[in-house]
C-alpha positions as CSV (number, residue, x, y, z in Angstrom):
1,X,-20.1,5.5,-9.9
2,X,-18.8,7.5,-6.9
3,X,-17.8,4.3,-5.1
4,X,-16.0,3.1,-8.3
5,X,-13.9,6.3,-8.4
6,X,-13.0,6.0,-4.7
7,X,-11.9,2.5,-5.2
8,X,-9.8,3.4,-8.3
9,X,-7.8,5.9,-6.2
10,X,-6.1,2.9,-4.5
11,X,-4.2,2.1,-7.8
12,X,-1.9,5.2,-7.4
13,X,0.5,3.4,-5.1
14,X,1.0,0.0,-6.8
15,X,0.8,1.2,-10.4
16,X,3.3,4.0,-9.7
17,X,5.7,1.5,-8.2
18,X,5.2,-1.5,-10.5
19,X,4.4,-0.3,-14.0
20,X,7.8,1.1,-15.0
21,X,9.9,-1.7,-13.4
22,X,10.2,-3.7,-16.7
23,X,11.9,-0.7,-18.3
24,X,14.2,0.1,-15.4
25,X,17.3,-1.5,-17.0
26,X,16.7,0.4,-20.2
27,X,16.2,3.6,-18.2
28,X,19.6,2.9,-16.5
29,X,21.4,2.6,-19.7
30,X,19.7,5.6,-21.4
31,X,20.6,8.0,-18.6
32,X,24.0,6.5,-18.1
33,X,23.2,5.8,-14.4
34,X,24.4,3.2,-12.0
35,X,22.1,0.4,-10.9
36,X,22.0,1.8,-7.4
37,X,21.1,5.3,-8.7
38,X,18.3,3.9,-10.8
39,X,16.9,2.1,-7.8
40,X,16.7,5.4,-6.0
41,X,13.9,6.2,-8.4
42,X,11.9,3.4,-6.6
43,X,13.0,4.6,-3.2
44,X,12.1,8.2,-3.9
45,X,8.5,7.3,-5.0
46,X,8.1,5.1,-1.9
47,X,9.3,7.9,0.4
48,X,6.9,10.3,-1.3
49,X,4.0,7.9,-0.9
50,X,4.8,7.7,2.8
51,X,5.4,11.4,3.5
52,X,2.6,12.7,1.2
53,X,0.0,10.9,3.3
54,X,1.0,12.8,6.4
55,X,0.4,16.1,4.6
56,X,-2.7,15.0,2.6
57,X,-4.6,13.6,5.6
58,X,-4.9,16.7,7.8
59,X,-5.5,18.9,4.7
60,X,-8.5,16.7,3.8
61,X,-9.8,17.0,7.3
62,X,-9.6,20.8,7.0
63,X,-10.7,21.5,3.4
64,X,-12.8,18.4,2.6
65,X,-11.9,15.4,0.5
66,X,-12.7,16.7,-3.0
67,X,-10.5,19.8,-3.4
68,X,-7.2,18.2,-2.0
69,X,-7.9,15.2,-4.2
70,X,-8.2,17.2,-7.4
71,X,-5.1,19.2,-6.6
72,X,-3.2,16.0,-5.8
73,X,-4.2,14.3,-9.1
74,X,-3.2,17.4,-11.1
75,X,0.2,17.4,-9.4
76,X,0.5,13.6,-10.1
77,X,-0.1,14.3,-13.8
78,X,2.5,17.1,-13.9
79,X,5.0,15.0,-12.0
80,X,4.5,12.1,-14.4
81,X,5.2,14.4,-17.4
82,X,8.3,15.7,-15.6
83,X,9.4,12.1,-15.2
84,X,9.0,11.4,-18.9
85,X,11.0,14.5,-19.8
86,X,13.8,14.1,-17.2
87,X,17.2,14.6,-18.8
88,X,19.3,13.1,-15.9
89,X,18.9,10.5,-13.3
90,X,19.0,13.2,-10.6
91,X,16.0,15.0,-12.2
92,X,14.1,11.7,-12.5
93,X,14.7,10.9,-8.8
94,X,13.3,14.4,-7.8
95,X,10.3,14.0,-10.1
96,X,9.6,10.5,-8.7
97,X,9.6,12.0,-5.2
98,X,7.0,14.5,-6.3
99,X,5.0,11.8,-8.1
100,X,4.9,9.8,-4.9
101,X,3.9,12.8,-2.8
102,X,1.0,13.6,-5.2
103,X,-0.1,9.9,-5.5
104,X,-0.4,9.7,-1.7
105,X,-3.4,12.0,-1.8
106,X,-5.5,9.4,-3.6
107,X,-4.6,6.7,-1.2
108,X,-5.6,8.8,1.8
109,X,-8.8,10.1,0.3
110,X,-9.9,6.6,-0.6
111,X,-9.6,5.4,3.0
112,X,-10.9,8.6,4.6
113,X,-13.9,9.0,2.3
114,X,-14.9,5.4,3.0
115,X,-14.9,6.2,6.7
116,X,-17.1,9.2,6.0
117,X,-19.7,7.0,4.3
118,X,-19.5,3.7,6.3
119,X,-19.1,2.1,9.7
120,X,-19.2,-1.3,11.2
121,X,-19.5,-4.3,8.9
122,X,-20.0,-2.2,5.8
123,X,-16.7,-0.4,6.5
124,X,-14.9,-3.7,6.8
125,X,-16.3,-4.8,3.4
126,X,-15.2,-1.5,1.9
127,X,-11.7,-1.9,3.1
128,X,-11.5,-5.5,1.9
129,X,-12.4,-4.3,-1.5
130,X,-9.7,-1.6,-1.4
131,X,-7.3,-4.4,-0.6
132,X,-8.5,-6.5,-3.5
133,X,-8.1,-3.6,-5.9
134,X,-4.7,-2.8,-4.7
135,X,-3.7,-6.4,-5.2
136,X,-5.2,-6.4,-8.7
137,X,-3.2,-3.3,-9.5
138,X,-0.1,-5.0,-8.3
139,X,-0.8,-7.9,-10.7
140,X,-1.8,-5.7,-13.7
141,X,1.0,-3.1,-13.3
142,X,4.0,-5.2,-14.3
143,X,2.0,-6.9,-17.1
144,X,1.0,-3.5,-18.6
145,X,4.6,-2.3,-18.1
146,X,5.9,-5.3,-19.9
147,X,3.6,-4.7,-22.9
148,X,4.4,-1.0,-22.9
149,X,8.1,-1.9,-23.1
150,X,7.4,-3.6,-26.5
151,X,5.7,-0.4,-27.8
152,X,7.6,2.4,-26.3
153,X,10.6,3.3,-24.1
154,X,10.7,4.3,-20.4
155,X,9.6,7.8,-21.2
156,X,6.4,6.4,-22.7
157,X,5.7,4.4,-19.6
158,X,5.7,7.6,-17.6
159,X,3.5,9.2,-20.3
160,X,1.1,6.4,-19.7
161,X,1.0,7.1,-16.0
162,X,0.2,10.7,-16.8
163,X,-2.8,9.5,-19.0
164,X,-3.9,7.3,-16.1
165,X,-3.9,10.3,-13.8
166,X,-5.8,12.4,-16.4
167,X,-8.5,9.7,-16.6
168,X,-8.9,9.6,-12.9
169,X,-8.9,13.4,-12.7
170,X,-11.8,13.5,-15.2
171,X,-13.7,10.8,-13.4
172,X,-13.1,12.5,-10.0
173,X,-14.2,16.0,-11.3
174,X,-17.4,14.6,-12.9
175,X,-18.5,12.0,-10.4
176,X,-16.9,12.5,-6.9
177,X,-19.0,14.6,-4.6
178,X,-17.8,15.9,-1.2
179,X,-18.1,13.3,1.6
180,X,-17.0,15.6,4.5
181,X,-19.5,18.4,5.0
182,X,-18.1,21.8,6.3
183,X,-19.7,21.3,9.8
184,X,-17.5,18.2,10.4
185,X,-14.2,19.8,9.2
186,X,-11.3,20.8,11.4
187,X,-10.5,24.5,10.9
188,X,-7.2,24.7,12.9
189,X,-3.7,24.9,11.5
190,X,-0.5,23.1,12.4
191,X,-1.1,23.3,16.1
192,X,-4.5,21.6,15.7
193,X,-3.0,18.9,13.5
194,X,-0.4,18.3,16.2
195,X,-3.1,17.8,18.8
196,X,-5.0,15.4,16.5
197,X,-1.8,13.3,15.9
198,X,-1.2,13.2,19.7
199,X,-4.8,12.2,20.3
200,X,-4.5,9.3,17.8
201,X,-1.1,8.1,19.0
202,X,-2.2,8.0,22.6
203,X,-5.1,5.6,21.7
204,X,-3.8,2.1,22.3
205,X,-6.2,0.6,19.7
206,X,-5.2,3.1,17.0
207,X,-1.5,2.8,17.8
208,X,-1.7,-1.0,17.9
209,X,-3.4,-1.2,14.5
210,X,-0.8,1.2,13.1
211,X,2.1,-1.0,14.4
212,X,0.5,-4.2,13.1
213,X,0.1,-2.5,9.7
214,X,3.6,-1.2,9.7
215,X,5.4,-4.4,10.7
216,X,3.4,-6.8,8.4
217,X,4.0,-4.4,5.5
218,X,7.7,-4.4,6.4
219,X,7.6,-8.1,5.8
220,X,5.7,-7.6,2.5
221,X,8.1,-5.0,1.2
222,X,11.0,-7.2,2.1
223,X,9.4,-9.9,-0.1
224,X,8.9,-7.4,-2.9
225,X,12.5,-6.3,-2.7
226,X,14.1,-9.7,-2.4
227,X,11.9,-12.2,-4.1
228,X,13.2,-11.6,-7.6
229,X,16.8,-12.3,-6.5
230,X,15.7,-15.4,-4.6
231,X,13.5,-16.9,-7.3
232,X,15.6,-16.0,-10.3
233,X,19.1,-15.8,-8.8
234,X,19.0,-18.8,-6.5
235,X,16.3,-21.0,-7.9
236,X,17.0,-20.2,-11.5
237,X,13.5,-19.2,-12.6
238,X,13.1,-17.4,-15.9
239,X,11.5,-14.0,-16.0
240,X,8.3,-15.7,-17.2
241,X,8.6,-18.2,-14.3
242,X,9.1,-15.4,-11.9
243,X,6.0,-13.6,-13.3
244,X,3.9,-16.8,-12.7
245,X,5.2,-17.0,-9.1
246,X,4.5,-13.3,-8.6
247,X,1.1,-13.6,-10.1
248,X,0.3,-16.6,-7.8
249,X,1.2,-14.5,-4.7
250,X,-0.8,-11.6,-5.9
251,X,-3.8,-13.9,-6.5
252,X,-3.4,-15.1,-2.9
253,X,-3.3,-11.4,-1.7
254,X,-6.5,-10.6,-3.6
255,X,-8.4,-13.7,-2.5
256,X,-7.5,-13.6,1.2
257,X,-8.0,-9.8,1.3
258,X,-11.5,-10.3,0.0
259,X,-12.2,-13.1,2.4
260,X,-10.8,-11.2,5.4
261,X,-13.4,-8.4,5.1
262,X,-16.3,-10.9,5.1
263,X,-14.9,-13.0,7.9
264,X,-14.1,-10.0,10.1
265,X,-17.7,-8.7,9.7
266,X,-19.3,-12.1,10.5
267,X,-16.8,-13.5,13.1
268,X,-14.3,-11.2,14.9
269,X,-12.3,-8.2,13.8
270,X,-9.5,-8.8,16.2
271,X,-9.6,-12.6,15.7
272,X,-9.2,-12.1,12.0
273,X,-6.3,-9.8,12.5
274,X,-4.6,-12.4,14.7
275,X,-5.1,-15.1,12.1
276,X,-3.5,-12.9,9.5
277,X,-0.5,-12.3,11.7
278,X,-0.1,-16.0,12.4
279,X,-0.1,-16.6,8.7
280,X,2.6,-14.0,8.2
281,X,4.8,-15.6,10.9
282,X,4.2,-19.1,9.4
283,X,5.2,-17.9,5.9
284,X,8.2,-15.9,7.1
285,X,9.4,-18.9,9.2
286,X,9.0,-21.1,6.1
287,X,11.2,-18.7,4.1
288,X,13.9,-18.8,6.8
289,X,13.8,-22.6,7.2
290,X,13.9,-23.0,3.4
291,X,16.9,-20.7,3.1
292,X,18.9,-22.4,5.9
293,X,18.1,-26.0,4.8
294,X,18.3,-25.3,1.1
295,X,14.8,-26.7,0.5
296,X,13.5,-27.0,-3.1
297,X,11.5,-24.5,-5.0
298,X,7.9,-25.5,-3.9
299,X,8.9,-24.8,-0.3
300,X,9.9,-21.2,-0.9
301,X,6.8,-20.6,-3.2
302,X,4.4,-21.9,-0.6
303,X,6.1,-19.9,2.2
304,X,5.9,-16.7,0.2
305,X,2.3,-17.3,-0.7
306,X,1.4,-17.8,2.9
307,X,3.3,-14.7,4.0
308,X,1.7,-12.4,1.3
309,X,-1.8,-13.9,1.9
310,X,-1.4,-13.2,5.7
311,X,-0.6,-9.6,5.1
312,X,-3.8,-9.3,3.0
313,X,-5.8,-10.8,5.8
314,X,-4.6,-8.2,8.3
315,X,-5.4,-5.2,6.0
316,X,-9.2,-4.9,6.4
317,X,-9.4,-5.4,10.2
318,X,-6.4,-3.3,11.0
319,X,-7.7,-0.4,8.8
320,X,-11.1,-0.7,10.3
321,X,-9.8,-0.7,13.9
322,X,-7.7,2.3,13.2
323,X,-10.4,4.4,11.6
324,X,-13.7,3.2,13.1
325,X,-13.6,5.5,16.1
326,X,-12.3,8.6,14.3
327,X,-14.9,9.8,11.8
328,X,-14.0,13.4,12.6
329,X,-10.3,13.0,11.7
330,X,-10.4,10.1,9.3
331,X,-7.9,11.8,6.9
332,X,-5.3,12.3,9.7
333,X,-5.9,8.7,10.9
334,X,-5.5,7.4,7.4
335,X,-2.3,9.4,6.9
336,X,-0.6,7.8,9.9
337,X,-1.7,4.4,8.8
338,X,-0.3,4.9,5.3
339,X,2.9,6.4,6.7
340,X,3.5,3.3,8.8
341,X,2.8,1.1,5.8
342,X,5.3,2.7,3.4
343,X,7.9,4.0,5.9
344,X,8.3,0.6,7.7
345,X,8.5,-1.1,4.3
346,X,11.0,1.4,2.9
347,X,13.3,1.0,5.9
348,X,13.4,-2.8,5.9
349,X,13.5,-3.5,2.1
350,X,17.2,-2.7,1.7
351,X,18.1,-5.1,4.5
352,X,17.4,-8.2,2.5
353,X,20.4,-7.7,0.3
354,X,23.0,-7.2,3.0
355,X,24.5,-10.7,2.5
356,X,24.4,-10.5,-1.3
357,X,22.2,-12.1,-3.9
358,X,23.3,-15.6,-3.3
359,X,21.3,-16.4,-0.1
360,X,17.8,-16.0,1.1
361,X,18.7,-16.0,4.8
362,X,18.5,-12.2,5.2
363,X,15.0,-12.2,3.6
364,X,14.0,-14.9,6.1
365,X,15.4,-13.1,9.1
366,X,13.9,-9.7,8.2
367,X,10.4,-11.2,7.5
368,X,10.4,-13.3,10.7
369,X,11.5,-10.3,12.8
370,X,8.9,-8.0,11.3
371,X,6.2,-10.6,11.7
372,X,7.0,-11.3,15.3
373,X,7.2,-7.5,16.1
374,X,3.7,-7.1,14.7
375,X,2.4,-8.9,17.8
376,X,3.6,-6.0,20.0
377,X,1.0,-3.9,18.2
378,X,-1.7,-6.6,18.7
379,X,-0.8,-6.8,22.4
380,X,-1.5,-3.0,22.7
381,X,-5.0,-3.1,21.1
382,X,-5.8,-6.5,22.7
383,X,-5.4,-5.0,26.1
384,X,-7.9,-2.2,25.3
385,X,-11.6,-2.6,25.7
386,X,-13.3,-3.1,22.2
387,X,-15.2,0.1,21.4
388,X,-18.8,-0.1,20.6
389,X,-19.6,-0.1,16.9
390,X,-20.4,3.3,15.5
391,X,-24.1,3.3,14.6
392,X,-24.3,6.5,12.6
393,X,-26.5,6.3,9.5
394,X,-24.7,5.2,6.4
395,X,-25.2,5.8,2.7
396,X,-25.5,2.6,0.7
397,X,-22.6,2.8,-1.8
398,X,-20.8,-0.3,-3.0
399,X,-17.4,-0.7,-4.7
400,X,-17.8,-2.5,-8.0
401,X,-16.2,-5.7,-6.9
402,X,-18.3,-8.8,-6.7
403,X,-19.3,-10.0,-3.3
């Protein structure tokens, strides 16, 4: 049960981003906002998810995993209620920022608590299951949001998010025990946190894994930002057709994320990471070639599927490489990893629309550039001597996802 709750914490990010997107047009009309102002509600949540992890990680290393998590989930519930009650678009943007900050706590705790409990091959399998569940949440979120739109308005969608938070709060309070004993906690303040961050960022393996994660997720967020305009605006897919294409890519993400954990454990962590990066480059290159040569729909669908699946392949090995050697500061390490994931993505996502909605060339250029830059991170960690696997005793917990 405890492992199930830890795995459920990964839904905060994708469900907060995806569930209310089907009601975004109605929200825009109801609040009398411009399209760009309404899109700021997405950006605010994304920035909150990035910044919140930098705060939550060190706090969880200092106070343990359970207390910061419970406070964060409570704040998430309150922020979701504020979103539902927002009278203006400005108030909603502010509430969404707080919602992202609070939701970030669950993402950090899920990764850090896993490092408290596992190492080696079991740690890789754990992170592959987090990747799978995040992908499933990305699939289910828009579907639930679409069904909610038939029953309620945008305020009801945020009310549903508050109920999700309340369910996770009850489960966490009843089931989740502390995974970081007091003897292993950091007792320093900001100065100590600064030293920890410097320690992490001067480690080539950690920094390389962070850069790989940041750049491949920059390509992923570019896809999320631009795919709807490409598939519907350029190729003329209906909303239902777009949902099918999105579902196919999410299925690829789930499948390859699951396989990556098993392959990393049995073959090579760094080798699996490199395979994922090559897949991202291949998919991004396909997007660019398709855009320039005006190739038919199957070419863009296969290219996007390859790109998204490649990102999923990189997730378990990159996360394991980043956290494996830092059981004492797993929260801080997780926070920097999460910051790179969301910050890099948030910075690149707007670039895909620079040339307007009538061309996919910017999407191809951005994804190719991000994919190629990820190899700078791989070069850093590849030049470092692989660390010996941590052989500390582990508790035998399993996430409830079939092996």
